[in-house]
C-alpha positions as CSV (number, residue, x, y, z in Angstrom):
1,M,0.2,0.0,0.2
2,K,2.7,2.4,0.9
3,D,4.5,1.9,-2.5
4,R,1.1,2.6,-4.3
5,R,0.6,5.7,-2.0
6,A,4.1,7.0,-2.9
7,E,3.2,6.2,-6.7
8,L,0.1,8.2,-6.5
9,D,1.9,11.1,-4.8
10,E,4.5,11.2,-7.3
11,T,1.9,10.9,-10.1
12,I,-0.2,14.0,-8.9
13,L,2.8,16.1,-8.4
14,R,4.4,15.4,-11.7
15,F,1.0,15.8,-13.5
16,A,0.7,19.5,-12.4
17,R,4.4,20.1,-12.8
18,E,4.4,19.1,-16.4
19,R,1.5,21.5,-17.1
20,K,2.9,24.2,-15.1
21,W,-0.2,24.6,-13.0
22,G,1.4,25.4,-9.7
23,K,0.4,29.0,-9.9
24,Y,-3.2,27.9,-10.0
25,H,-3.2,25.3,-7.2
26,G,-3.2,27.7,-4.2
27,P,-5.3,26.3,-1.4
28,K,-8.3,28.5,-2.3
29,N,-8.5,27.2,-5.7
30,L,-7.9,23.7,-4.6
31,A,-10.8,24.0,-2.2
32,M,-13.1,25.3,-4.7
33,A,-12.3,22.7,-7.1
34,M,-12.8,20.0,-4.4
35,V,-16.1,21.2,-3.5
36,K,-17.1,21.0,-7.2
37,E,-16.0,17.5,-7.7
38,A,-18.0,16.6,-4.3
39,A,-20.9,18.1,-5.9
40,E,-20.6,15.7,-8.8
41,I,-20.6,12.8,-6.2
42,V,-23.9,14.1,-4.9
43,E,-25.2,14.2,-8.4
44,I,-24.8,10.7,-9.0
45,F,-27.1,9.9,-6.2
46,Q,-29.3,12.8,-6.5
47,W,-32.7,11.3,-8.1
48,L,-32.0,7.7,-6.8
49,T,-34.1,5.9,-4.3
50,P,-32.1,4.7,-1.3
51,A,-32.3,1.0,-2.7
52,Q,-30.9,2.3,-5.9
53,A,-28.2,4.2,-4.3
54,K,-27.0,1.0,-2.4
55,N,-26.7,-0.8,-5.8
56,L,-25.3,1.2,-8.3
57,T,-24.9,-0.1,-12.0
58,A,-21.4,-0.8,-13.3
59,A,-21.4,2.6,-15.3
60,Q,-22.7,4.5,-12.0
61,R,-19.8,2.9,-10.0
62,A,-17.2,3.7,-12.7
63,H,-18.4,7.3,-12.8
64,L,-18.5,7.3,-8.9
65,A,-14.8,6.1,-8.9
66,E,-13.8,9.1,-11.0
67,E,-15.5,11.6,-9.0
68,L,-14.2,10.3,-5.8
69,A,-10.7,10.3,-7.2
70,D,-11.0,13.8,-8.5
71,T,-12.2,14.8,-5.0
72,Y,-9.3,12.9,-3.3
73,I,-6.8,14.5,-5.6
74,Y,-7.8,17.9,-4.6
75,L,-8.0,17.0,-1.1
76,K,-4.6,15.3,-1.1
77,K,-3.2,18.7,-2.7
78,I,-4.3,20.9,-0.1
79,G,-3.1,18.7,2.7
80,D,0.2,18.7,0.8
81,H,0.3,22.5,0.6
82,F,0.1,22.7,4.4
83,G,2.3,19.4,5.1
84,I,-1.0,17.5,6.4
85,D,-0.6,13.8,5.9
86,L,-4.3,12.8,5.2
87,T,-3.7,9.2,6.6
88,E,-2.3,10.6,9.9
89,A,-4.7,13.4,10.3
90,S,-7.7,10.9,9.8
91,L,-6.3,8.3,12.3
92,A,-6.1,11.1,14.7
93,K,-9.6,12.3,14.0
94,M,-11.0,8.7,14.5
95,K,-9.4,8.6,17.8
96,K,-11.0,11.9,18.7
97,N,-14.3,10.5,17.4
98,A,-14.1,7.5,19.5
99,L,-13.9,9.6,22.7
100,K,-16.5,12.0,21.4
101,Y,-19.0,9.5,20.5
102,P,-18.5,6.4,22.6
103,A,-20.0,3.2,21.0
104,A,-22.1,2.4,24.1
105,L,-23.6,5.9,24.1
106,N,-24.0,6.1,20.3
107,R,-24.9,2.6,19.1
108,G,-28.0,2.9,16.6
109,R,-28.3,6.5,17.1
110,I,-28.2,9.0,14.2
111,H,-28.6,12.1,16.6
112,K,-25.5,13.5,18.1
113,R,-25.4,13.3,22.1
């Protein structure tokens, strides 16, 4: 997994570098692009029933994979800009969530306590 992550990191950096897009990839622009891509994820599910949303067609799954990837790439670039490792930040956040929402008090509940 680590090797694939390093490959992805290098691919993302090289892609923007080869196109000289660095001047456009400040945190503000990256955040706006990420939100646009996240909206495209929402659009996939927009008019589906809950059952349909759980059972996407192969074409819908392929489209979802592309939009998730676009969103992840922008999110990763924002993290890189500020020196934030998304894996480490996510693990730390999950520890914080576990303390904030103990399973014994939140099991089966959708409302925050």
